C-alpha positions, 0 to 999 in steps of 0.5 A: 164718929156717928152724930145723932141728937145732941151729938149732931147739934154739937157737931153742927155748931163746931163745923158750921161754915168751916172746911172739914177734913174727914180722916178715918184711921180705923180701917173698919169704919163703914160708910153706913156708920158715918151716914149721920155725920156726913148728913150734918157735914153736908148741911153745915160745913162749907167744904168737906174733904176726905183724907186718903188713908195711905197718902198725904192727900185729901179729896174735896167732896160734894156730899149727896144723900140718896134723894140728892143723888136722884135729883143729880141724875135727873138733871139734863146733862150728857154723861152723868158719870158715876162709879158704883163701888161694889165688893167685887170691883167698880161699875162705871155707869153713864147716862147711856149705860154701863161700861162693860168689863171682862164679864158682861155681868160683872163689874167694869173694873173687877178686883185684882188680887183681892184689891181694888184695881185703882190703876185700871179705874183711872184708865177707864175714867180717863177714857170715859172723860174723853168721850164725855168731854163736858162732864165735869162732875163724877159721883162715887156711889159706894155700897153702904157696907164699904169701909170709908178708907176704901172709898178714899182709895177709890177716889185716887182713881179720879186723878191722873197726877198730883193736883191733876183731877179728871173732874172738877167736882167729886160727889160722894153718895152716902146712905140716908140716915134713918130717923132715930126711933121714937121712945114710943115706937117699935 
């Protein structure tokens, strides 16, 4: 799925102005591996959807690279709600700080039984949405070593019922692709 050079140009031509459904069937595909592809989709696709690996549902996303995420954070708006997806759980952060979890130094929603606790994530996001009622967008910021399937599962925490999302806009922050090495550079 990586798209660099000629592959990126072919992908750009195929998706230009279209809605794109990203379906990752390999559980071992990591966010960092698809950064180039996401960069092409961000600039060329009309809309990008990420399919949930275990359910017949997909999430419409606004893709942001690291620079785009920083610009979003700098916008003057209350809340700026975001989920930092870590290996040990979810850290829920707002413009006024981090929502504490059971361990003040740990994630807001720790993993339970070795798995992401999406049910608790949903409950805590609903609570935050109740406090920041004008926050209509949410950014998911996974660590770049996170599997894309886990990213899609986490997005399930932003819905309280089928077709009833807590937020109007879901943003996914992906790693900024590094430029391809030049033949003459180290």
